[in-house]
C-alpha positions as CSV (number, residue, x, y, z in Angstrom):
1,M,-31.4,-10.3,15.3
2,D,-30.5,-13.4,17.7
3,T,-28.8,-12.5,21.4
4,K,-25.2,-13.3,19.8
5,E,-25.3,-10.7,16.6
6,I,-26.6,-7.7,19.0
7,A,-23.8,-8.6,21.1
8,L,-21.2,-8.6,17.8
9,R,-23.0,-5.4,16.6
10,W,-22.8,-3.6,20.1
11,L,-19.0,-4.0,20.6
12,N,-18.3,-3.3,16.9
13,E,-19.8,-0.1,17.2
14,N,-18.7,0.8,20.6
15,L,-15.5,-0.8,21.6
16,S,-13.4,1.9,20.9
17,Y,-15.8,4.3,23.1
18,V,-15.4,2.0,26.1
19,D,-14.5,3.8,29.5
20,S,-15.4,1.2,31.9
21,V,-15.2,-2.9,32.5
22,T,-16.8,-4.6,35.6
23,V,-16.2,-8.0,36.7
24,V,-17.9,-9.3,39.4
25,D,-17.8,-13.1,40.7
26,S,-21.3,-15.0,41.1
27,T,-22.2,-13.2,44.4
28,G,-22.1,-10.1,42.8
29,R,-18.5,-9.1,44.3
30,I,-16.6,-6.7,42.1
31,I,-13.1,-8.9,41.5
32,A,-11.9,-6.7,38.6
33,K,-12.5,-2.4,38.4
34,Q,-11.1,-0.3,35.6
35,R,-13.1,3.0,34.8
36,F,-10.9,5.2,32.6
37,N,-13.5,7.8,31.8
38,P,-12.2,11.1,30.6
39,R,-15.0,12.9,32.4
40,Y,-13.1,12.2,35.9
41,A,-9.6,13.1,36.4
42,E,-7.4,10.3,36.2
43,E,-6.6,9.8,40.3
44,E,-10.0,10.1,40.4
45,N,-10.7,6.9,38.0
46,R,-7.5,5.3,40.0
47,E,-9.1,5.7,43.7
48,H,-12.5,4.5,42.5
49,N,-10.9,1.4,41.0
50,Q,-9.5,0.5,44.0
51,W,-11.9,1.4,46.6
52,A,-14.8,-0.8,44.6
53,L,-12.5,-3.9,44.4
54,G,-14.2,-6.5,47.1
55,K,-16.9,-4.6,47.5
56,N,-20.8,-5.9,46.3
57,L,-21.5,-3.9,43.3
58,L,-25.2,-2.9,45.2
59,E,-22.3,-1.1,48.1
60,V,-20.7,0.5,44.9
61,Y,-24.0,1.8,43.0
62,P,-26.9,2.1,45.9
63,S,-29.6,3.0,43.6
64,L,-29.4,-0.2,42.0
65,N,-31.5,-3.1,43.3
66,P,-31.1,-6.7,42.3
67,E,-34.0,-6.5,39.7
68,D,-32.1,-3.4,37.9
69,S,-28.7,-4.7,37.9
70,T,-27.5,-6.0,34.5
71,L,-24.9,-7.8,36.2
72,L,-26.8,-9.5,38.7
73,Q,-29.7,-10.1,36.0
74,V,-26.9,-12.1,33.9
75,L,-25.9,-13.8,36.6
76,N,-29.2,-15.2,37.4
77,T,-30.1,-16.0,33.9
78,G,-26.6,-16.8,32.2
79,K,-27.8,-14.7,29.4
80,I,-26.4,-11.6,27.7
81,V,-27.8,-8.5,28.3
82,Y,-27.9,-4.9,26.4
83,I,-28.8,-1.7,28.2
84,E,-28.9,1.7,26.7
85,N,-29.6,5.1,28.9
86,Q,-29.0,2.7,32.3
87,G,-29.2,6.0,34.9
88,V,-27.2,5.1,38.4
89,W,-25.9,7.0,41.3
90,N,-22.5,5.8,42.5
91,F,-21.4,5.9,46.6
92,Q,-20.6,9.6,46.0
93,G,-23.7,11.0,44.9
94,R,-22.9,11.6,41.0
95,K,-25.1,9.8,38.3
96,T,-23.9,8.3,35.6
97,V,-25.7,7.3,32.3
98,C,-24.4,4.8,30.3
99,N,-25.0,2.4,27.9
100,N,-23.6,-1.2,29.0
101,I,-23.3,-4.6,27.4
102,N,-23.1,-7.7,30.1
103,F,-21.7,-11.1,29.8
104,P,-21.8,-14.3,31.9
105,I,-18.6,-16.1,32.6
106,I,-19.3,-20.0,32.4
107,F,-16.7,-22.3,33.6
108,R,-17.2,-26.5,33.3
109,G,-21.0,-25.1,32.3
110,K,-21.8,-23.0,35.6
111,I,-21.9,-19.2,35.7
112,V,-18.7,-18.0,37.9
113,G,-19.2,-14.4,37.5
114,A,-20.1,-11.8,34.7
115,V,-18.5,-9.0,32.8
116,E,-19.7,-5.6,31.8
117,I,-18.7,-3.3,29.3
118,S,-20.0,0.4,29.1
119,R,-20.1,3.6,27.9
120,D,-20.2,7.0,29.8
121,I,-23.1,9.1,27.9
122,T,-23.7,11.7,30.5
123,H,-22.5,14.4,28.4
124,I,-25.0,13.4,25.5
125,E,-28.0,13.0,27.9
126,N,-27.6,15.9,29.8
127,R,-27.9,18.1,26.6
128,I,-31.2,16.3,26.1
129,H,-32.3,16.3,29.8
130,P,-30.6,18.9,31.8
131,I,-30.0,17.8,35.3
132,S,-30.7,20.5,38.0
133,P,-27.8,21.5,40.4
134,S,-29.7,21.3,43.2
135,H,-30.5,17.8,42.7
136,T,-29.1,15.5,45.2
137,P,-29.6,11.4,44.7
138,R,-32.2,9.8,47.3
139,P,-30.5,6.3,48.0
140,H,-32.9,5.2,51.1
141,R,-36.2,3.9,50.8
142,N,-39.3,5.7,52.6
143,E,-42.0,2.4,52.0
144,A,-43.8,0.2,54.1
145,A,-41.6,-2.3,55.7
146,R,-41.7,-6.1,53.6
147,Y,-40.9,-8.3,56.3
148,T,-43.1,-10.0,59.3
149,L,-41.7,-12.0,61.9
150,D,-43.0,-15.2,60.0
151,D,-40.6,-14.4,57.1
152,I,-38.1,-15.3,59.4
153,I,-37.5,-19.1,58.6
154,T,-35.8,-20.9,61.5
155,Q,-36.1,-23.2,63.8
156,D,-32.9,-22.7,66.0
157,P,-33.2,-21.9,69.4
158,A,-31.2,-18.9,69.7
159,M,-33.0,-17.2,66.6
160,L,-36.3,-18.7,68.4
161,R,-35.5,-16.5,71.2
162,L,-34.2,-13.7,69.0
163,K,-37.9,-13.6,67.2
164,E,-39.6,-13.9,71.3
165,T,-37.4,-10.5,72.1
166,I,-38.7,-8.7,69.1
167,I,-42.5,-9.4,70.2
168,K,-41.3,-8.2,73.9
169,V,-39.7,-4.6,72.7
170,A,-41.7,-4.1,69.6
171,N,-44.0,-1.9,71.4
172,S,-41.2,0.3,73.3
173,A,-39.9,3.7,72.1
174,S,-36.2,2.5,73.1
175,S,-33.4,2.8,70.5
176,V,-32.2,-0.8,68.9
177,L,-28.9,-1.9,67.5
178,V,-29.2,-5.2,65.3
179,C,-25.7,-6.8,65.0
180,G,-24.8,-9.7,62.7
181,E,-22.5,-10.6,60.2
182,T,-23.2,-9.4,56.4
183,G,-26.5,-11.6,55.3
184,T,-27.7,-12.8,58.1
185,G,-30.4,-10.6,57.7
186,K,-30.7,-7.5,59.5
187,E,-33.2,-5.8,57.2
188,L,-35.6,-8.7,57.9
189,V,-35.3,-8.3,61.5
190,V,-35.5,-4.1,61.5
191,S,-38.4,-4.7,59.3
192,A,-39.9,-7.3,61.2
193,L,-39.7,-5.5,64.5
194,H,-41.5,-2.2,62.7
195,N,-44.2,-4.3,61.3
196,A,-45.0,-5.8,65.0
197,S,-44.8,-2.5,66.7
198,Y,-47.7,0.0,67.0
199,R,-45.8,2.0,64.3
200,K,-46.2,-0.5,61.7
201,A,-48.9,1.9,59.8
202,R,-46.4,4.9,59.7
203,P,-43.5,5.6,57.8
204,F,-40.6,2.8,57.5
205,V,-37.3,5.1,56.1
206,A,-34.3,3.3,55.6
207,V,-30.9,4.4,54.7
208,N,-27.7,2.7,54.1
209,C,-24.8,5.3,56.4
210,A,-22.1,3.9,54.2
211,A,-23.6,5.0,50.5
212,L,-22.9,9.0,50.8
213,P,-20.3,11.0,52.2
214,E,-20.7,13.1,55.2
215,S,-21.5,16.4,53.7
216,I,-24.4,14.7,51.7
217,L,-25.8,12.3,54.3
218,E,-26.3,15.4,56.9
219,G,-28.4,17.3,54.8
220,L,-30.2,14.1,54.0
221,L,-30.7,13.0,57.5
222,F,-31.9,16.4,59.2
223,G,-32.8,18.4,56.0
224,S,-32.0,21.3,54.8
225,R,-33.1,25.5,54.2
226,K,-32.5,27.1,51.1
227,G,-29.5,29.1,51.2
228,A,-27.8,26.8,53.7
229,F,-25.1,26.1,51.0
230,T,-25.0,26.1,46.6
231,G,-28.0,24.8,45.4
232,A,-29.8,24.2,48.6
233,E,-33.6,24.1,48.6
234,N,-36.2,23.9,51.3
235,R,-36.1,20.1,52.0
236,K,-37.1,18.1,54.8
237,G,-34.8,15.4,56.1
238,L,-35.3,11.7,56.8
239,F,-36.0,12.3,60.7
240,Q,-38.9,14.5,59.3
241,E,-39.9,12.1,57.2
242,A,-40.4,9.1,59.6
243,D,-41.9,11.1,62.1
244,G,-44.1,8.6,64.1
245,G,-42.3,5.5,62.4
246,T,-39.0,4.0,62.5
247,L,-35.9,5.4,61.1
248,Y,-33.2,2.7,60.1
249,L,-29.6,3.8,60.3
250,D,-27.9,0.6,58.4
251,E,-24.2,0.2,58.9
252,I,-24.2,3.0,61.3
253,N,-20.6,2.3,61.7
254,S,-19.6,3.8,58.4
255,M,-21.1,7.4,60.0
256,P,-18.3,9.6,60.0
257,L,-17.6,10.7,63.6
258,N,-18.2,14.4,63.3
259,L,-21.7,13.3,61.7
260,Q,-22.5,10.9,65.0
261,A,-21.9,13.9,67.5
262,K,-24.9,15.4,65.9
263,L,-26.9,12.7,65.4
264,L,-26.3,12.1,69.3
265,R,-28.0,15.5,70.0
266,V,-30.9,14.3,67.7
267,V,-31.5,11.2,69.9
268,Q,-31.1,13.1,73.2
269,E,-33.4,16.3,72.4
270,K,-35.5,14.2,69.6
271,Q,-35.4,17.3,67.8
272,V,-33.6,18.0,64.3
273,L,-32.0,21.1,63.6
274,P,-32.1,21.4,59.3
275,L,-28.7,23.0,57.6
276,G,-29.7,26.7,57.7
277,S,-31.9,27.0,60.2
278,A,-32.2,28.1,63.7
279,Q,-35.5,26.8,64.5
280,P,-35.3,23.1,65.7
281,I,-38.0,20.8,64.7
282,P,-39.5,18.2,67.4
283,V,-39.5,14.6,65.9
284,D,-41.5,11.2,67.3
285,V,-39.1,8.6,65.7
286,R,-37.9,5.0,66.9
287,I,-34.3,4.6,66.0
288,V,-32.7,1.2,64.5
289,S,-29.3,1.1,63.5
290,S,-27.6,-2.4,62.0
291,S,-24.0,-3.1,62.1
292,N,-22.0,-6.0,61.0
293,R,-19.7,-5.7,63.6
294,S,-20.0,-6.2,67.4
295,Q,-20.5,-4.0,70.2
296,E,-16.7,-4.5,71.5
297,E,-15.6,-4.5,68.2
298,L,-17.2,-0.9,67.2
299,L,-15.7,0.3,70.5
300,S,-12.1,-1.4,70.3
301,R,-12.1,-0.4,66.3
302,G,-13.3,3.0,67.6
303,E,-16.0,3.1,64.7
304,L,-18.6,4.3,67.0
305,R,-18.7,7.1,69.5
306,P,-19.1,5.4,73.1
307,D,-21.8,8.2,74.1
308,L,-23.4,7.3,70.5
309,L,-23.3,3.5,71.1
310,Y,-25.1,3.7,74.5
311,R,-27.8,5.7,73.2
312,L,-28.5,3.2,70.3
313,N,-28.0,-0.2,72.0
314,T,-30.6,0.3,74.7
315,V,-31.8,-3.2,73.2
316,T,-29.4,-5.3,71.4
317,L,-30.7,-7.7,68.7
318,A,-27.7,-10.2,67.9
319,I,-28.3,-12.5,64.9
320,P,-26.6,-15.7,64.9
321,P,-24.0,-16.3,61.6
322,L,-25.6,-19.3,59.6
323,N,-22.6,-21.3,60.6
324,Q,-24.0,-21.7,64.4
325,R,-27.4,-22.3,63.4
326,R,-26.9,-24.9,60.6
327,G,-30.1,-26.9,61.9
328,D,-31.8,-24.0,59.8
329,I,-30.2,-24.8,56.4
330,P,-32.6,-27.5,55.2
331,L,-35.6,-25.1,55.9
332,L,-33.9,-22.4,54.1
333,C,-33.0,-24.5,51.1
334,N,-36.6,-25.6,50.7
335,Y,-38.0,-22.2,51.3
336,F,-35.7,-20.8,48.8
337,M,-36.2,-23.5,46.2
338,G,-39.9,-23.2,46.4
339,K,-39.3,-19.3,46.2
340,Y,-37.2,-19.5,42.6
341,S,-39.3,-22.3,41.4
342,R,-42.3,-20.2,41.3
343,L,-40.3,-16.9,39.7
344,L,-38.5,-19.6,37.1
345,G,-41.9,-21.0,36.8
346,R,-40.8,-24.7,37.2
347,E,-42.0,-27.6,39.0
348,L,-40.5,-27.6,42.4
349,P,-37.4,-30.2,42.3
350,S,-36.0,-32.8,44.6
351,I,-32.5,-32.0,46.4
352,A,-29.8,-34.9,46.5
353,Q,-29.5,-36.5,49.6
354,D,-25.5,-35.6,49.7
355,T,-26.1,-32.2,48.1
356,M,-28.0,-31.0,51.3
357,L,-25.3,-32.5,53.5
358,F,-22.9,-30.7,51.7
359,L,-24.8,-27.4,52.0
360,C,-25.4,-28.1,55.5
361,N,-21.8,-28.5,56.2
362,C,-20.6,-25.9,54.2
363,R,-19.1,-22.5,55.3
364,W,-21.4,-19.8,54.6
365,H,-18.9,-16.6,54.3
366,G,-22.0,-14.8,53.2
367,N,-24.6,-16.2,55.5
368,V,-28.4,-16.4,54.5
369,R,-27.8,-14.3,51.5
370,E,-24.9,-16.8,50.1
371,L,-27.2,-19.7,50.6
372,E,-30.3,-18.1,48.6
373,H,-27.9,-16.7,45.8
374,T,-26.7,-20.7,45.5
375,I,-30.2,-21.8,45.4
376,E,-31.2,-19.5,42.9
377,A,-28.0,-20.0,40.7
378,A,-28.5,-23.9,40.8
379,L,-32.1,-23.8,39.9
380,N,-31.3,-21.7,36.6
381,V,-28.9,-24.3,35.1
382,L,-31.1,-27.4,36.2
383,G,-32.8,-29.4,34.3
384,E,-36.9,-29.4,34.1
385,D,-36.7,-33.1,35.4
386,D,-33.3,-33.1,37.3
387,T,-32.5,-33.5,40.9
388,L,-30.9,-30.6,42.1
389,S,-27.2,-32.2,43.0
390,L,-23.6,-31.1,43.9
391,E,-23.2,-30.4,39.7
392,H,-25.6,-27.4,39.6
393,L,-24.0,-26.0,42.6
394,P,-21.5,-22.9,41.7
395,A,-18.1,-23.9,41.3
396,Y,-16.4,-21.8,43.8
397,L,-18.7,-23.4,46.4
398,T,-17.4,-26.9,45.8
399,M,-14.1,-26.3,45.9
400,R,-14.7,-24.6,49.7
401,E,-13.4,-26.4,52.9
402,P,-16.6,-27.7,54.3
403,L,-17.2,-27.1,58.3
404,T,-17.2,-31.0,58.5
405,T,-17.2,-33.6,55.9
406,S,-17.2,-36.4,58.0
407,I,-17.8,-37.2,61.8
408,P,-15.4,-35.2,64.1
409,A,-12.0,-36.7,64.0
410,E,-9.3,-36.9,66.3
411,S,-9.8,-35.3,69.1
412,T,-13.7,-35.3,69.2
413,T,-13.7,-39.0,68.0
414,P,-15.0,-41.1,70.4
415,E,-12.6,-43.6,72.4
416,I,-13.1,-47.0,72.7
417,P,-14.3,-48.0,75.5
418,Q,-12.0,-48.6,78.3
419,P,-11.0,-50.9,80.6
420,I,-11.8,-53.4,77.6
421,A,-11.4,-56.6,80.1
422,D,-14.8,-55.6,81.8
423,L,-16.6,-55.7,78.3
424,S,-17.3,-58.4,76.0
425,L,-16.2,-57.6,72.5
426,T,-20.2,-57.1,71.3
427,E,-20.4,-54.7,74.5
428,A,-17.6,-52.7,73.1
429,L,-18.5,-52.3,69.8
430,E,-22.0,-51.4,71.1
431,R,-20.9,-48.8,73.3
432,Y,-19.0,-47.3,70.6
433,E,-21.3,-47.2,67.9
434,K,-23.7,-45.6,70.1
435,Q,-21.4,-43.0,70.2
436,L,-20.8,-42.4,67.0
437,I,-24.5,-42.5,66.4
438,D,-24.9,-39.9,69.1
439,Q,-22.1,-37.7,67.3
440,A,-24.0,-38.2,63.9
441,M,-27.5,-37.0,65.2
442,T,-25.5,-33.9,67.3
443,V,-23.4,-32.6,63.9
444,C,-26.7,-33.3,61.5
445,H,-29.0,-31.4,64.3
446,G,-31.6,-34.4,64.6
447,K,-31.8,-34.8,60.7
448,I,-31.6,-39.1,60.3
449,V,-31.5,-38.8,56.6
450,E,-28.2,-36.4,56.7
451,A,-27.3,-38.3,60.0
452,A,-27.8,-41.8,58.1
453,S,-25.6,-40.3,55.0
454,L,-23.0,-39.3,57.3
455,L,-22.7,-42.8,58.8
456,K,-22.8,-44.5,55.3
457,I,-25.8,-46.5,56.6
458,P,-29.6,-46.9,55.7
459,R,-31.9,-44.4,57.1
460,T,-33.9,-47.5,58.6
461,T,-30.9,-49.2,60.1
462,L,-30.5,-45.7,62.1
463,Q,-33.6,-45.6,63.0
464,Y,-33.8,-49.2,64.5
465,K,-30.3,-48.7,66.1
466,L,-32.1,-45.2,67.5
467,E,-34.5,-46.8,69.1
468,K,-32.1,-49.5,70.2
469,Y,-30.2,-47.3,72.1
470,H,-32.7,-45.0,73.3
471,L,-31.0,-42.2,71.3
472,S,-33.2,-39.2,71.3
473,K,-33.2,-37.6,67.8
474,K,-31.7,-34.4,69.2
C-alpha cells in the first residue's frame, strides 16, 4: 500500500474522531490551531488554541525535538507522515497520546507549511499502561554539552571577540547571562562555555523556564520530599543534578517573579531547600541564563527582578543578530549545505551567485536558525545535478523585503565630486566610480564575487579596478 492509500484509509477511518488540527508555516511556527478535545473543558481548549498561535511547535510541546516531531519531518521531506501512539508533553506538563497524520502544504512546487490532524487516544493508552499520579514530565536535558568553540562558525569581528571572551571567563565560577534574539545561537554559546571550562566533565543540565508552570518548575529546580504535596516523592532537583557542573536556565525572563525570589536565595547562599524539607543542601553549580531580550528591556518590562539580574549578569555575553553580521552568511551557507548534503546522502551542490547575494541581503527575522532551515529546505527540493538558486528557496523568503538590493541609494549614494570645474570629466567619473566600488565592497563585506554581482560587472574587472584605485578588500 503506497503513502497516498495509507493517508486516504486513515482519514476514512479516523476523520469523524479527529479532535485537533494544527497548521505550521515553513519555520515550524503555529499559524492555525484548533483543538476541540472532549477530554478538556471547552474554555481550556480555547485558551490552548489562543496561547499556541504564533509560537514555535517545540515551544508548545517541549518534550519534542526536531527529530521526533512529525510536523517538522514533513517540512523537511515533503512526504506524508503517519504515526500511532505518539506521546507528547505540552507546556503545562500534561501528557497526550495520539494517532496523527501529517501533510505538507505545497505552493508552486515549494513546501510552505504542514498540517497535522490528530486523534487523542490517551484514555485508551492509560487503560493499557496506567500513568502514576506522581509522575512529572522532565522537559530538561542532563547530558554532555554538544557544542564547542569550534562549532561557532564566524569571521565577524564582534563574534570573534565573543569567542575570546568565552575563553577568558570559562574557568570562572561567576554567573553568566547570554543575551540574543531568537535563533542567534544562545545554546551554542552556553554549551561552548561549559566545554571550555574545567567543569566540562561534570553535568550540563538545561531547562526551559517557559515550558512549565511555576508549581512544577519550583519542584523541578529545587527537588522535593515525600509528602510535600499530593503525590510528591523524594526527588533531586536540577541544582543537585547539576552539582559540580553547569545549570542552564533558558528564557530566564519567563520565570514567575515569585520563583525568581527563591532562585535569588539559592544564588546568594549556594544551597537549595527542597520542597517539604527543612534541611538546606549545599550545591556547587555555575548558573548560566539566557534571554532573547537585552538587560535594559528585561528591567523596563519588569520581567526580571533587578536584584536577581545583578546576580546573574556578572558576565554578559551578547550575541549580535545575523542582520548585523552578514559577512558570516556565506560561511554559514557553505557549512549548512555540507551538513545537510551529508544527511541527505547527496553530492555537495554549488550555489548561484545571485542566490548567495540574495541570502546576504535578506532580512533574517529568525537569525541563524532560519538560515539553517532555509538551506535544509532548499536542498530537499534541489535536483541531484542542480545549482541552488532562488527558485529552490521557500516562497515566503523570496517575498520578503531585503535589507539592501543594490548599492545604498539617495542619502547614502556618493555625491558627484564638486566643484566639477576643478576636474576633467574622466577624473570626475573615476572618482565617482571609486566611491561606488568602495561602497559595494563595504556592503558585501569584502566579498569580490558578491560585489561584482552587485555592481553588475565581471569579477576580473572589479579586481583590476580595486588594484587601480588602491582599494582594500575590506
